[in-house]
LUMNU-643230 format. One line per 10 residues: number of its first residue (from 0); their letters; for each residue x, y, z negated of N, C-alpha, C, O. Coordinates in steps of 0.05 Angstrom, whole numbers. Layout:
REM LUMNU-643230
NUM	A	X:Y:Z:X:Y:Z:X:Y:Z:X:Y:Z ~ ...
This chain:
REM LUMNU-643230
0	MGEPFRGHTG	761:-181:-245:777:-188:-269:795:-222:-265:804:-237:-283 ~ 795:-227:-239:819:-250:-244:800:-265:-253:778:-256:-261 ~ 808:-291:-252:800:-315:-248:783:-333:-283:790:-320:-303 ~ 775:-343:-286:755:-354:-310:778:-367:-337:787:-389:-330 ~ 784:-361:-355:800:-364:-376:786:-379:-388:762:-380:-383 ~ 799:-397:-406:789:-413:-430:798:-409:-463:816:-395:-471 ~ 785:-421:-475:793:-419:-504:783:-433:-530:790:-454:-542 ~ 761:-414:-534:748:-424:-548:737:-455:-542:741:-460:-518 ~ 725:-476:-556:719:-508:-560:693:-501:-576:690:-516:-594 ~ 679:-487:-574:652:-482:-584:633:-458:-575:640:-438:-564
10	SIQSVSFSAD	612:-463:-579:598:-435:-568:602:-411:-578:609:-411:-602 ~ 598:-379:-562:605:-358:-576:578:-343:-585:560:-337:-570 ~ 577:-339:-613:556:-326:-629:560:-294:-619:540:-282:-612 ~ 590:-279:-618:581:-245:-620:604:-237:-604:626:-239:-615 ~ 603:-227:-582:619:-208:-568:626:-183:-576:605:-174:-585 ~ 644:-166:-577:652:-136:-575:681:-123:-561:704:-131:-558 ~ 663:-93:-554:693:-83:-541:698:-72:-572:684:-67:-592 ~ 733:-72:-565:750:-48:-580:740:-20:-569:732:-16:-546 ~ 743:2:-593:743:33:-589:747:46:-558:734:65:-548 ~ 776:25:-543:792:37:-525:782:24:-510:782:39:-491
20	GGQIVSGSVD	772:3:-501:758:-9:-482:775:-25:-472:769:-33:-450 ~ 803:-37:-486:824:-47:-471:819:-78:-483:828:-97:-470 ~ 805:-84:-508:807:-114:-520:769:-119:-519:751:-102:-520 ~ 770:-142:-519:742:-155:-525:754:-175:-547:774:-189:-544 ~ 735:-174:-576:739:-207:-593:712:-211:-585:693:-197:-576 ~ 719:-243:-593:693:-269:-601:699:-281:-615:723:-286:-621 ~ 677:-292:-626:672:-310:-649:659:-327:-646:638:-324:-634 ~ 664:-346:-652:638:-379:-640:647:-400:-668:663:-397:-686 ~ 628:-419:-663:617:-445:-672:654:-462:-681:658:-474:-702 ~ 673:-459:-662:697:-474:-671:704:-457:-694:726:-466:-700
30	KTIRLWDAET	699:-440:-710:713:-419:-727:738:-405:-722:752:-392:-737 ~ 739:-411:-698:772:-380:-691:744:-354:-681:719:-354:-678 ~ 766:-338:-679:760:-316:-671:788:-311:-648:812:-315:-654 ~ 779:-301:-621:791:-295:-603:796:-265:-591:778:-258:-576 ~ 817:-247:-596:821:-234:-576:836:-236:-545:856:-246:-535 ~ 813:-219:-536:821:-218:-498:832:-196:-489:829:-178:-506 ~ 847:-185:-467:850:-177:-461:831:-163:-438:835:-175:-416 ~ 813:-143:-436:794:-130:-416:798:-126:-393:781:-124:-376 ~ 817:-123:-392:824:-122:-350:836:-140:-342:832:-143:-318 ~ 857:-163:-354:854:-188:-346:852:-205:-346:860:-222:-330
40	GQSLGEPLRG	834:-208:-372:823:-235:-375:832:-252:-395:818:-270:-405 ~ 862:-245:-403:883:-266:-414:872:-262:-444:853:-247:-450 ~ 887:-280:-464:877:-289:-490:899:-276:-506:917:-291:-511 ~ 901:-256:-514:916:-238:-531:931:-259:-564:915:-261:-583 ~ 952:-268:-565:958:-286:-585:950:-315:-592:950:-335:-577 ~ 943:-312:-616:938:-344:-627:909:-323:-633:904:-299:-633 ~ 893:-352:-638:876:-351:-648:863:-345:-677:870:-364:-691 ~ 852:-333:-687:845:-318:-715:836:-353:-730:814:-364:-728 ~ 853:-360:-740:834:-384:-758:837:-371:-788:853:-353:-794 ~ 820:-384:-807:810:-376:-835:787:-391:-846:783:-406:-865
50	HAHSILSVSF	769:-380:-824:744:-386:-837:740:-417:-837:756:-429:-822 ~ 720:-434:-852:712:-459:-861:685:-466:-844:676:-489:-848 ~ 669:-448:-825:654:-460:-819:650:-443:-792:668:-426:-793 ~ 633:-439:-766:624:-424:-760:628:-399:-757:633:-392:-780 ~ 630:-374:-738:639:-345:-726:607:-330:-727:594:-327:-706 ~ 601:-326:-738:571:-310:-728:567:-283:-725:545:-272:-722 ~ 589:-271:-728:586:-240:-728:617:-233:-723:635:-247:-734 ~ 623:-212:-706:650:-198:-705:641:-179:-696:621:-179:-682 ~ 665:-149:-707:661:-128:-709:693:-111:-702:711:-116:-718 ~ 698:-94:-683:726:-83:-682:720:-56:-707:698:-46:-711
60	SPDGRRILSG	741:-49:-718:751:-24:-728:752:-3:-709:763:-7:-688 ~ 739:23:-715:745:42:-706:774:48:-690:776:63:-671 ~ 795:34:-702:822:51:-693:825:20:-689:847:9:-690 ~ 806:7:-686:818:-24:-664:839:-41:-684:841:-66:-683 ~ 852:-25:-702:866:-49:-721:854:-74:-735:867:-94:-739 ~ 834:-73:-741:817:-97:-761:798:-105:-736:793:-92:-716 ~ 790:-129:-742:771:-138:-740:760:-149:-764:774:-160:-782 ~ 725:-147:-765:709:-157:-780:708:-181:-781:723:-190:-764 ~ 695:-201:-794:684:-229:-786:666:-232:-811:669:-225:-835 ~ 640:-247:-795:623:-261:-816:625:-287:-808:631:-293:-785
70	SFDKTIRLWD	618:-305:-827:613:-339:-821:589:-350:-839:576:-339:-857 ~ 586:-372:-828:568:-389:-834:582:-405:-862:571:-424:-871 ~ 604:-396:-872:619:-406:-897:607:-398:-924:610:-408:-946 ~ 587:-367:-914:586:-348:-932:607:-323:-945:606:-309:-966 ~ 626:-323:-923:644:-305:-927:652:-289:-912:650:-296:-889 ~ 662:-264:-917:675:-243:-891:703:-242:-898:712:-247:-920 ~ 719:-234:-871:742:-226:-869:748:-209:-851:736:-201:-832 ~ 777:-202:-864:787:-175:-849:804:-186:-839:810:-207:-851 ~ 822:-180:-810:839:-187:-791:858:-171:-779:850:-149:-773 ~ 883:-176:-773:902:-149:-765:905:-162:-741:919:-182:-737
80	TDTCLPVGES	889:-145:-719:889:-149:-685:920:-150:-677:925:-155:-653 ~ 951:-142:-702:962:-140:-683:984:-170:-691:998:-182:-675 ~ 980:-176:-722:990:-200:-720:976:-235:-731:985:-255:-742 ~ 943:-221:-714:931:-239:-718:918:-265:-743:907:-287:-741 ~ 926:-247:-765:925:-255:-788:900:-252:-802:882:-242:-789 ~ 894:-260:-828:877:-246:-853:888:-220:-864:912:-218:-868 ~ 874:-202:-868:884:-172:-891:866:-186:-912:842:-190:-912 ~ 892:-194:-936:873:-198:-959:859:-228:-959:861:-246:-942 ~ 842:-231:-984:826:-245:-995:798:-247:-977:788:-226:-969 ~ 785:-272:-970:763:-268:-964:738:-243:-978:749:-234:-998
90	LQAHTCRVQA	719:-235:-975:703:-223:-987:678:-242:-993:664:-254:-977 ~ 675:-242:-1018:645:-263:-1021:631:-246:-1041:640:-234:-1060 ~ 611:-247:-1034:586:-235:-1057:557:-249:-1039:535:-240:-1045 ~ 559:-263:-1025:534:-279:-1014:530:-299:-1024:548:-306:-1040 ~ 508:-318:-1021:501:-335:-1030:494:-359:-1008:495:-383:-1013 ~ 486:-344:-979:474:-359:-951:506:-343:-929:526:-329:-931 ~ 491:-359:-911:512:-346:-891:508:-323:-884:487:-311:-888 ~ 535:-311:-870:532:-291:-859:528:-279:-848:549:-266:-845 ~ 505:-268:-830:498:-260:-803:494:-247:-789:483:-247:-768 ~ 512:-225:-811:510:-192:-789:537:-189:-809:543:-199:-830
100	VSFSPNGRHV	551:-164:-786:577:-145:-795:579:-118:-777:574:-115:-753 ~ 588:-101:-793:592:-76:-788:608:-60:-798:604:-51:-820 ~ 627:-56:-786:643:-21:-791:627:6:-793:608:15:-780 ~ 639:11:-809:620:45:-819:646:68:-794:670:66:-795 ~ 632:83:-778:652:103:-756:668:108:-767:688:113:-753 ~ 674:110:-805:694:133:-809:720:107:-812:744:112:-813 ~ 707:77:-812:728:49:-813:736:56:-848:760:53:-851 ~ 723:62:-872:726:55:-889:712:39:-902:724:26:-918 ~ 684:36:-900:662:19:-908:652:0:-886:652:6:-862 ~ 646:-20:-896:626:-47:-884:611:-61:-881:616:-83:-891
110	ITASWLTIQL	587:-59:-869:566:-70:-883:561:-108:-875:573:-120:-857 ~ 548:-115:-885:542:-144:-882:517:-157:-887:508:-150:-909 ~ 507:-168:-878:482:-174:-877:480:-209:-881:487:-223:-862 ~ 468:-223:-907:458:-247:-912:437:-254:-923:432:-242:-944 ~ 416:-273:-913:393:-282:-925:381:-257:-922:382:-244:-901 ~ 363:-244:-955:351:-218:-955:370:-204:-966:363:-186:-982 ~ 388:-207:-964:400:-174:-974:425:-168:-958:439:-185:-948 ~ 429:-142:-958:449:-125:-945:471:-112:-966:467:-101:-987 ~ 492:-117:-953:520:-112:-977:540:-92:-966:555:-98:-948 ~ 540:-60:-979:560:-47:-968:587:-56:-993:582:-65:-1015
120	WDIETGQALG	615:-49:-982:642:-59:-991:661:-35:-976:666:-25:-954 ~ 669:-32:-1004:700:-15:-988:718:-25:-983:728:-41:-999 ~ 730:-22:-962:749:-36:-939:785:-37:-957:803:-54:-953 ~ 786:-22:-970:814:-17:-973:807:-35:-1005:812:-59:-1002 ~ 799:-31:-1024:801:-50:-1039:784:-77:-1039:785:-93:-1058 ~ 770:-81:-1017:754:-106:-1021:728:-104:-1041:708:-119:-1041 ~ 732:-88:-1053:700:-98:-1071:677:-84:-1066:678:-62:-1055 ~ 651:-98:-1076:632:-85:-1063:616:-64:-1074:610:-66:-1098 ~ 609:-43:-1061:597:-25:-1070:568:-15:-1087:557:6:-1080 ~ 559:-27:-1103:533:-27:-1121:518:-53:-1107:526:-72:-1093
130	EPLQGHTDFV	489:-43:-1120:480:-73:-1115:470:-80:-1090:464:-60:-1078 ~ 466:-99:-1076:457:-106:-1043:431:-92:-1046:416:-90:-1065 ~ 430:-83:-1025:404:-68:-1010:386:-90:-1005:391:-109:-990 ~ 359:-84:-1021:345:-113:-1018:310:-101:-1008:302:-84:-1024 ~ 297:-105:-993:280:-92:-996:260:-116:-965:236:-118:-965 ~ 270:-124:-954:262:-145:-926:255:-174:-951:264:-179:-973 ~ 237:-189:-931:225:-207:-949:229:-234:-923:211:-250:-917 ~ 243:-233:-915:259:-256:-898:283:-254:-888:298:-246:-906 ~ 297:-259:-863:326:-272:-866:327:-240:-852:308:-230:-840 ~ 349:-230:-855:357:-200:-841:386:-209:-817:410:-215:-821
140	LSISFSPDGR	369:-205:-792:391:-221:-775:404:-189:-763:421:-193:-746 ~ 401:-170:-765:423:-154:-750:423:-120:-765:402:-106:-767 ~ 447:-111:-773:448:-91:-782:464:-62:-763:467:-64:-738 ~ 470:-43:-773:483:-28:-761:486:2:-776:467:13:-787 ~ 511:13:-775:508:40:-775:502:60:-768:519:63:-750 ~ 488:81:-767:490:111:-754:515:122:-743:535:122:-757 ~ 517:133:-716:536:142:-711:545:163:-724:566:172:-715 ~ 534:177:-749:541:191:-766:555:185:-796:567:199:-812 ~ 547:153:-794:555:138:-822:527:143:-842:524:123:-857 ~ 512:159:-846:495:175:-865:476:142:-859:477:131:-881
150	RIVSCSSDKT	464:130:-845:446:108:-848:455:85:-839:477:82:-828 ~ 430:60:-848:436:45:-839:413:30:-827:392:29:-840 ~ 414:18:-803:385:17:-800:387:-33:-796:405:-48:-788 ~ 366:-36:-803:364:-72:-808:350:-76:-790:342:-57:-776 ~ 342:-103:-785:318:-113:-781:330:-149:-785:351:-161:-786 ~ 291:-157:-788:292:-168:-804:268:-205:-785:256:-201:-764 ~ 268:-227:-796:254:-245:-791:216:-240:-798:195:-251:-791 ~ 222:-213:-817:194:-210:-833:186:-189:-813:173:-170:-821 ~ 193:-192:-788:172:-176:-767:183:-148:-774:173:-136:-755 ~ 200:-124:-790:200:-102:-799:229:-95:-783:244:-108:-768
160	IRLWDAETGQ	230:-69:-794:260:-58:-784:262:-30:-808:247:-11:-808 ~ 282:-34:-824:282:-10:-843:309:6:-837:327:-3:-823 ~ 308:34:-851:329:49:-854:331:59:-889:315:66:-906 ~ 373:51:-885:374:66:-912:388:86:-912:397:98:-892 ~ 393:93:-941:416:115:-943:443:103:-956:447:96:-979 ~ 463:102:-931:485:90:-931:502:109:-959:525:101:-963 ~ 495:126:-972:505:137:-994:486:117:-1014:497:100:-1027 ~ 465:120:-1016:453:109:-1045:442:84:-1048:436:75:-1070 ~ 437:71:-1021:436:52:-1021:404:51:-1018:390:31:-1013 ~ 395:74:-1021:355:73:-1025:344:73:-995:349:89:-977
170	SLGEPLRGHT	328:51:-994:310:45:-964:287:84:-963:273:97:-979 ~ 294:87:-944:287:118:-921:261:108:-919:258:86:-910 ~ 242:120:-927:209:112:-918:203:81:-919:215:62:-931 ~ 181:82:-902:165:62:-898:184:38:-878:206:46:-870 ~ 176:18:-872:196:-5:-856:180:5:-837:157:11:-842 ~ 190:8:-813:174:11:-780:178:-21:-769:197:-37:-768 ~ 140:-19:-761:128:-36:-763:115:-38:-738:102:-17:-739 ~ 109:-49:-713:101:-57:-684:112:-81:-676:99:-90:-657 ~ 128:-91:-680:130:-133:-664:113:-141:-680:107:-135:-703 ~ 106:-158:-664:87:-181:-676:108:-205:-684:98:-224:-697
180	NWVLSVSFSP	132:-207:-680:147:-225:-689:167:-220:-697:168:-196:-701 ~ 194:-235:-706:219:-235:-717:230:-212:-698:227:-211:-674 ~ 247:-187:-720:260:-173:-688:283:-189:-702:286:-199:-724 ~ 300:-188:-676:332:-199:-679:348:-185:-670:370:-196:-669 ~ 348:-168:-664:367:-144:-656:354:-109:-658:332:-102:-648 ~ 377:-89:-675:370:-73:-670:403:-47:-672:425:-52:-682 ~ 394:-27:-662:414:-11:-660:408:12:-652:388:16:-639 ~ 431:39:-661:426:61:-662:430:79:-626:440:70:-606 ~ 419:100:-631:428:113:-599:453:125:-606:458:130:-629 ~ 469:128:-588:501:146:-588:487:172:-609:493:169:-633
190	DGRRIVSGSS	472:192:-603:465:208:-616:444:218:-642:434:239:-647 ~ 443:187:-657:436:176:-678:405:184:-688:395:183:-710 ~ 392:195:-661:362:206:-658:345:171:-662:329:162:-679 ~ 355:162:-640:342:130:-635:358:117:-644:381:120:-649 ~ 330:84:-647:344:61:-655:320:49:-625:301:59:-613 ~ 336:24:-624:327:7:-613:327:-28:-614:348:-41:-615 ~ 304:-38:-613:298:-76:-633:289:-83:-612:274:-68:-600 ~ 297:-109:-601:291:-136:-597:278:-150:-612:286:-154:-635 ~ 250:-161:-600:241:-178:-609:234:-210:-598:234:-217:-575 ~ 229:-222:-618:214:-257:-609:184:-248:-598:173:-264:-583
200	DHTIRLWDIE	175:-232:-603:153:-216:-578:148:-217:-550:128:-218:-536 ~ 185:-216:-544:188:-213:-518:193:-182:-514:201:-175:-492 ~ 189:-163:-533:197:-138:-525:220:-121:-534:240:-131:-544 ~ 217:-99:-529:244:-81:-535:224:-64:-543:203:-66:-530 ~ 226:-40:-570:212:-18:-576:239:3:-580:261:0:-590 ~ 229:24:-569:246:50:-580:232:64:-609:208:65:-611 ~ 243:72:-624:237:87:-646:251:114:-654:275:119:-655 ~ 229:131:-660:239:156:-667:251:152:-695:239:137:-710 ~ 278:165:-707:290:170:-731:273:179:-756:271:166:-776 ~ 262:204:-750:255:226:-760:227:220:-767:218:229:-788
210	TGQSLGEPLR	208:201:-747:186:200:-760:180:167:-764:158:160:-772 ~ 193:153:-760:185:130:-764:173:117:-734:187:99:-725 ~ 156:122:-724:144:118:-698:164:105:-672:187:108:-664 ~ 144:91:-665:148:77:-638:139:98:-614:118:111:-612 ~ 162:96:-597:156:113:-577:146:111:-554:167:106:-541 ~ 126:111:-536:119:103:-520:114:73:-524:114:64:-547 ~ 108:57:-502:94:31:-502:120:17:-499:141:29:-493 ~ 118:-20:-504:141:-25:-516:156:-37:-487:138:-35:-470 ~ 171:-44:-479:186:-50:-452:178:-77:-447:171:-90:-467 ~ 177:-87:-427:156:-117:-424:182:-115:-398:196:-96:-388
220	GHTGHVQCVS	180:-141:-396:199:-164:-376:210:-181:-382:212:-199:-365 ~ 222:-184:-405:225:-214:-403:204:-227:-416:184:-219:-427 ~ 217:-261:-413:192:-279:-421:202:-292:-441:197:-316:-441 ~ 214:-285:-457:225:-299:-481:228:-279:-502:219:-256:-504 ~ 247:-297:-524:258:-283:-544:279:-265:-535:294:-274:-518 ~ 281:-232:-547:296:-212:-541:318:-219:-552:313:-205:-572 ~ 340:-230:-557:355:-233:-577:386:-211:-578:406:-213:-592 ~ 381:-197:-563:403:-174:-569:405:-154:-549:410:-156:-525 ~ 398:-131:-565:395:-95:-551:413:-84:-560:424:-88:-581 ~ 422:-64:-536:443:-45:-541:438:-21:-529:419:-24:-514
230	FSPDGRRIVS	447:3:-529:452:28:-520:477:29:-506:496:18:-516 ~ 478:43:-480:506:46:-478:517:71:-491:504:86:-507 ~ 541:74:-485:552:103:-502:552:123:-494:566:141:-503 ~ 530:126:-467:520:152:-468:496:153:-471:486:174:-464 ~ 486:141:-478:462:129:-488:428:135:-463:403:139:-464 ~ 448:131:-444:428:132:-415:418:100:-408:402:94:-390 ~ 427:87:-419:416:53:-407:421:42:-435:438:50:-451 ~ 401:17:-438:395:2:-461:396:-31:-437:383:-40:-417 ~ 419:-40:-454:408:-75:-440:406:-92:-461:416:-88:-483 ~ 391:-113:-455:373:-128:-465:390:-163:-454:401:-167:-432
240	GSVDKTIRLW	387:-183:-477:394:-214:-476:371:-221:-479:356:-209:-495 ~ 361:-244:-463:338:-262:-467:346:-291:-469:365:-303:-459 ~ 324:-300:-486:324:-334:-485:316:-341:-454:326:-359:-441 ~ 288:-314:-439:288:-329:-413:316:-332:-392:315:-334:-368 ~ 339:-331:-408:366:-331:-394:367:-305:-371:380:-307:-349 ~ 356:-287:-377:368:-267:-364:377:-244:-379:374:-247:-403 ~ 387:-221:-371:405:-196:-376:383:-164:-361:387:-157:-338 ~ 369:-153:-372:361:-132:-372:371:-101:-373:382:-92:-393 ~ 368:-87:-352:383:-60:-358:364:-48:-352:349:-55:-334 ~ 358:-16:-376:330:-11:-376:339:25:-382:359:30:-395
250	DAETGQSPGE	322:46:-371:320:74:-371:320:76:-401:302:64:-413 ~ 342:92:-417:331:101:-433:313:114:-449:305:113:-473 ~ 305:134:-417:291:158:-423:261:153:-418:241:161:-431 ~ 261:132:-391:220:136:-380:223:107:-389:199:102:-394 ~ 242:78:-397:229:57:-403:227:36:-381:221:12:-385 ~ 235:49:-353:235:32:-341:265:10:-323:286:22:-316 ~ 261:-16:-319:283:-33:-315:290:-25:-284:275:-34:-266 ~ 310:-9:-279:318:-6:-248:328:-30:-232:353:-32:-231 ~ 316:-45:-223:327:-70:-204:321:-97:-212:296:-97:-216 ~ 329:-115:-216:313:-143:-214:336:-149:-241:353:-133:-248
260	PLQGHTRYVQ	332:-171:-251:340:-182:-285:370:-190:-269:373:-189:-244 ~ 390:-197:-288:417:-206:-276:406:-235:-282:400:-236:-305 ~ 400:-262:-268:394:-290:-273:414:-302:-269:435:-291:-263 ~ 413:-331:-271:436:-347:-259:438:-365:-283:446:-388:-277 ~ 433:-360:-310:445:-375:-339:426:-395:-335:403:-394:-324 ~ 437:-412:-345:416:-435:-350:400:-442:-378:380:-455:-381 ~ 422:-425:-401:406:-425:-429:411:-388:-441:426:-370:-435 ~ 396:-390:-454:386:-359:-464:420:-341:-466:444:-350:-465 ~ 412:-322:-469:436:-301:-475:441:-289:-499:424:-275:-509 ~ 466:-294:-513:465:-287:-548:482:-264:-554:490:-255:-576
270	SVSFSPDARR	486:-259:-536:496:-234:-544:507:-206:-526:529:-215:-520 ~ 506:-193:-521:520:-165:-510:531:-137:-513:526:-125:-534 ~ 543:-128:-498:571:-100:-509:578:-90:-484:587:-100:-463 ~ 571:-65:-493:577:-45:-465:601:-36:-476:603:-30:-500 ~ 627:-34:-452:641:-17:-455:648:9:-461:631:24:-451 ~ 663:19:-472:660:52:-490:658:70:-463:647:92:-465 ~ 669:62:-435:664:83:-426:638:78:-400:634:89:-378 ~ 622:56:-416:589:45:-398:594:43:-364:581:51:-345 ~ 623:25:-366:614:18:-341:611:-10:-343:595:-19:-328 ~ 622:-25:-358:623:-54:-357:603:-68:-385:603:-53:-405
280	IVFSSESTAT	591:-89:-388:577:-104:-396:598:-120:-411:619:-107:-410 ~ 602:-144:-426:612:-161:-425:587:-180:-441:575:-172:-461 ~ 584:-196:-432:563:-219:-450:572:-247:-456:591:-259:-445 ~ 555:-257:-476:555:-292:-473:527:-292:-468:506:-279:-470 ~ 544:-329:-457:513:-347:-445:522:-365:-438:547:-363:-435 ~ 512:-387:-431:518:-413:-429:509:-429:-397:501:-451:-390 ~ 516:-392:-380:523:-410:-358:542:-411:-342:541:-406:-318 ~ 563:-417:-356:597:-428:-363:609:-417:-334:611:-392:-334 ~ 618:-433:-305:622:-414:-289:607:-407:-267:615:-405:-244 ~ 576:-401:-278:552:-392:-250:571:-365:-248:583:-353:-266
290	RLQDAGISQI	567:-360:-213:566:-319:-214:539:-315:-208:525:-327:-192 ~ 534:-294:-226:507:-272:-209:504:-260:-186:523:-247:-176 ~ 479:-261:-172:472:-251:-153:482:-220:-157:500:-216:-174 ~ 473:-198:-144:473:-173:-146:446:-168:-145:431:-173:-126 ~ 438:-155:-171:409:-146:-182:408:-123:-192:398:-118:-214 ~ 419:-105:-175:422:-76:-190:443:-67:-201:447:-45:-209 ~ 459:-86:-200:491:-87:-215:513:-85:-186:511:-98:-165 ~ 530:-66:-194:548:-64:-169:572:-82:-157:580:-84:-134 ~ 581:-95:-185:596:-118:-189:591:-134:-214:585:-130:-238 ~ 598:-156:-197:595:-176:-218:629:-193:-220:645:-197:-202
300	SPPITYPSNN	630:-201:-247:663:-209:-246:654:-237:-248:632:-247:-250 ~ 687:-250:-246:678:-285:-255:678:-285:-277:697:-274:-289 ~ 656:-300:-292:663:-310:-322:676:-313:-332:698:-315:-320 ~ 677:-316:-368:703:-332:-377:678:-350:-389:656:-344:-400 ~ 691:-372:-384:680:-396:-387:688:-420:-398:712:-426:-397 ~ 672:-435:-408:682:-459:-429:658:-484:-423:634:-479:-420 ~ 670:-506:-422:637:-527:-422:622:-532:-438:624:-524:-461 ~ 603:-546:-429:588:-543:-453:584:-576:-457:582:-593:-440 ~ 584:-579:-487:583:-601:-493:547:-619:-506:543:-640:-517 ~ 531:-597:-496:505:-589:-506:478:-578:-496:462:-562:-505
310	PSSEAPSPQS	481:-595:-465:463:-580:-445:444:-576:-453:439:-553:-447 ~ 421:-586:-469:396:-589:-473:390:-577:-497:367:-577:-503 ~ 404:-565:-512:405:-556:-532:388:-518:-536:398:-499:-524 ~ 364:-514:-552:342:-498:-548:356:-472:-569:375:-477:-584 ~ 345:-447:-569:349:-427:-591:345:-431:-614:322:-438:-619 ~ 363:-429:-638:352:-435:-657:336:-414:-669:335:-391:-661 ~ 320:-425:-696:306:-403:-706:333:-387:-732:357:-392:-729 ~ 325:-374:-749:334:-356:-757:339:-366:-781:358:-353:-792 ~ 328:-388:-799:318:-419:-815:337:-438:-808:342:-453:-826 ~ 348:-442:-787:360:-461:-781:389:-468:-793:407:-452:-799
320	NQPHNSIRSL	390:-495:-795:419:-499:-813:445:-500:-806:467:-499:-816 ~ 431:-503:-777:466:-501:-755:463:-472:-737:442:-461:-731 ~ 482:-467:-731:482:-448:-712:483:-472:-684:487:-496:-683 ~ 473:-447:-659:464:-457:-632:502:-466:-621:522:-451:-621 ~ 501:-489:-614:522:-494:-599:527:-504:-573:539:-524:-567 ~ 517:-487:-557:517:-489:-527:527:-458:-508:535:-456:-484 ~ 524:-438:-526:536:-402:-516:566:-408:-509:581:-403:-527 ~ 583:-423:-474:604:-420:-474:624:-403:-454:647:-409:-446 ~ 612:-385:-450:614:-364:-421:617:-333:-432:599:-322:-445 ~ 632:-326:-429:633:-292:-425:629:-282:-399:640:-295:-381
330	HFVRPVY	611:-257:-389:620:-250:-370:620:-209:-368:612:-190:-381 ~ 638:-215:-339:631:-178:-352:612:-171:-319:614:-181:-297 ~ 595:-146:-330:582:-133:-304:584:-104:-308:586:-91:-329 ~ 583:-93:-277:586:-63:-282:558:-57:-277:544:-71:-262 ~ 550:-42:-287:519:-32:-290:519:1:-269:533:21:-273 ~ 499:-2:-248:494:22:-232:479:43:-247:465:36:-266 ~ 480:65:-239:480:89:-253:466:108:-236:463:131:-243
């Protein structure tokens, strides 16, 4: 993938592939968003500037023409990927930092999470749709649309996962309970039949959408908070990143973790994303220019690195008043199937 490349001057809080796999977007505490060529590693255009504080979450629109960002400044912004300029005014409704953002599969709506609430928005008008979705009793940390756009899943530091009707905003059934600590990350399977969740209890769980029941035993292997989880686009694998400084790949059917975890980071892994063809993973961590050894991964590219000014910092709690400020590298890996 070429030599390491530099751009952000602060930690990277969120990364994501575009739908065609050609671009990667990253959001940072340096208040900027950057676009990267996924093949060459080159920065595309100027940094996207407009937020007054750290960028906590970024998401590509399904057509790749827009980027959605949520910030510590309590606002949401839309960006044009061609011009690298904001589209319209910022969306403002939340009274606390915007922790998570996501586009709907049809690209017409977005969801955002802040403090105890989730808000649905019309992307064309910039208007909030209905009242905020309320039910969680502590910070909402991760949100996602189902592949058909009919449901929303959310997770919280209240240790629960909730399903919502995307049309009515009504909560669907009882909260999913099983984790014994904060649920930090949640994601739908590509067929929409399962949910994967990662928790501060060091485990990963799979859930059946229809029954709300946990499927099998928790996936164990990490020795720290599981910060991020995601299904591969083909649904065959799950990737997870943890405070234990490792990334693990799991078989989505058996729950087994093939091979050894990817090790070599000096601090925790914050964000992971599969490429649309399921051949690559991009992740942000504090491993700077460290190269990882083969651990069930056929190829590991040079990292995209940034120097760290705070090597002693630890993972923050959701209640922290400041975002973590030490994650400064992006890496590519190629999973083995």
